[in-house]
N, C-alpha and C positions, 0 to 999 in steps of 0.2 A: 665254654672254652674260647669260642671265637670272640665273645665279648671281652674277655680278659686280654686276648691278643691285641684287640683294637685299643684297649686302654693303655697297654704297654707302648704301642706305636705312638699314641697321642702324647704320652709322657716323654718319650724319647724325642719327639718333634719339638715339644715345648722346651725341653732341656737344651736342644740344639739352638733354638731361637734365642734363649736367654744367654747361652754361651757366646753366640755370634754377636749379640747386642753388647755384651760386656767387652768383647775384644774390639768391636768397632768404636765403642765409647772410649776405651783406653787409647786406641790409635788416634782418635780425634783429639783427645786431650794432649797427646804428645806431638801432634802435627805442628810443623813449623810454619811461621808466617812466610809467605813466599812473595810478598809484594807490598809496596806502600803507594797508595793513590792520594795525591794531594790536589784539592780543588780550591783555587783562589776565586771566591765567588764574584768579586768585582774587578777582575783582572783587565777587563776591556776599558775601564775608566782610569784605573790607577795601577801603578807598577812598583809599589814600595817593597814588596817581597816576592820571592819566587819559590818554586818547589825545591830548587837546589839549596836555597837559604834555610828552609825549614828542616829538610832532611839533615843538612850539615849541623844544625843546632842540636837535633836529637842525638846525632852521633857523638858530638862533642860532650854532651851531658850524659852519655851512656844510656840513652833511652830509645835508641833505634830498635823498632820491633822486628826488623828483618832477620829471618832465620832463628828466631826465638820461638819456643812452644807457645801456641796461641793462649793456653790457659795461664801463662805467666805474664802476659802483656796487660799492664795497668793503664787503661785508656784515660782515666781521670788524671793520673800523674803526667801523662803526655800532654794533656790539655793545659794543666797548670804550668808546665815547663814552657810550652809555646807562647803562652800569654805573657811571659816575661819579655817577649819581643814587643817593643813599644810602638811598632807599626800596626799591630793587630788589635781589633776591637772585640772579636769573638773567635772561639775555636771549638769545634766539635770533632771528636774522635770516636770511631766505632769499628768493631770487627765485622767482617763479611763472611758469608758461608763459603766463599771461594778462598778462604784462608789468607785474606789480605787485610790490611788496616787502612781505612779511609779517613783522611783528614780534610775537613772543610773549614776554611778560614775566611774571615771578612776583615778587610783593612780599615783603618781609621780614615775619617774624612776631615781634612784640614779646612778651617774656616778663616784662618788668619796666619800670616807669616810674620814673625818678629825678627828684625835685623837691627839689633841695638848694641849698645856698649857692653851689655851684660850677657849677650848670647844671640845665637842664630838658630831658630827652631820654629816649628808650627804649633799653633793651638788647634786642637781638633774639635769636632762637633759636641764632644762630651766635656769640654773645658779642661782637658789634660794636655800636657806637652808631648810632642813627638819630634824626633830628629828630622833634619832636612835630608831628603833623598834626592840624589841627582839623576836617578833612573826615571823619575816621573816629575813633571812640572805641572803643578796645579795652580790655576789662576785664582788667586785670592788677594784681598787687600794686604798691604805691607805696612807694618808699624815700625817706625824708626825713632831714634832719639833716646831719651832716658826712660827706658821701659823695664821696670822691675818685673820679675816673674809673677809675683802675686797680683800685681796690677793687670798684667796680661791675662791671667787666668780668671779674673773677675770682671772688671770694668770693660776692658778691651774685648774680652770674649763675648759679653752681652751685646756690645755694639756690633761686633762681627756677625752675630746671629741675626741682628736686626737687618744688617746690610744683605745678608744671604736671603732673607725672606722678602726683600723689597727690590723689585726689578729696577726701579728708577734709580735708587741710590747705589745699588751694587754696580750699575753701569757707570754711574757718575763719579764715585769716589775711588781713587786709585791708591792713595797712600795716607797714612795717619802719622803725624809727627807729634811726639810728646816731649814737652820741655821739662826742665828740672823741677818746676812747680806743679807738674802733672796737668798742665794746661794743654789742650789738644788743638792741633791745626790740621785741617783736611786739605789734601792736594787733589784737585779734580782732574778727570781725564780730558775735559774740554775747557779751554781757557787757561790762563796762567795766573789766576787770582789766588791769593792766600785766603783761605776760609778759616777764621778763628772761631772755634766752637767753645773754647774755654773749658769748663769741666763737663763731665757727661751728665750732669744734673739737667733734667728736662730736655735731653737731646732730641727727642722726637718732636717736641714743640718747636725747637729751634730750627730743625730741618724742614718742618712744615712751613715756617715763615720764609725760609730760604727758597723753597720750591715756589711759593707764591710770588716771591720777588723775581725768580727766573721767568715765570709765566707772564707776569704783568709788566715788569720793567725792562728786562733784557731785550725783548723784541724791539723796544723803542730806542734804547741807548747803545745796544751792542755789547759784546763780551769784553771788548778792550777798554772800556771806560774806566774801570776801577782796578786797583792793584790789590786792595785788601777788602774783604767783606767780613765784618765783625758781628758775631752772633752772641757774644758773651752776655749782653744786657737783656734782661727779660722783656719780651715783647718788642724789641727794637732790632733794626739792622743798621749798623753804622758802616758806611763805605768810605774808603780813601781813594781819591782820584789819582791817576797816574801822573 
């Protein structure tokens, strides 16, 4: 008899646990999101976007998770929506046990600014365009003149990556001018010479020759000797005196 009593107690306890778990699970499913946490991973270096911008975008698109049941929040949809912002390179969204939604974003990194007859924009490190933001000023080479977008996203982008990875030339070259024939002229930070690169074909070899000229000739003749340094011709440097 006593054994039967204990079995009944155990069954009642098990039933209570299952009932409590079911109620808890139902309450958890219906629990509302009580906060949005936005982390801009590289905010110390760049200020293209802010928490206010991203939350406003979600509200505008009807995707703000705030006060919605946690089970109805589609994190992948939020990620896709935020990636429409051309200032962002990556977005991760996930739910937390504290009933909040955490959004972590990384901003794009400009490598070149284009200020041409056809537009004013940045080219980023992935070769895509991004709009100019006046919140954050990034020091990158500026391309001017007759710059078509496809030319900027290909030839100029590759050249900008080269400059970014080369301390000497990134410090030396300030501006890139492109004429109507897609011939390139470089404007240095030091001196007032026009450096005619011509096409981007073999540009590394051309710049190697120019660096050798800087190291061997400039110390003897000075920066003010020439007005034009022409690198267009293979294996040659043609200079025009002032």
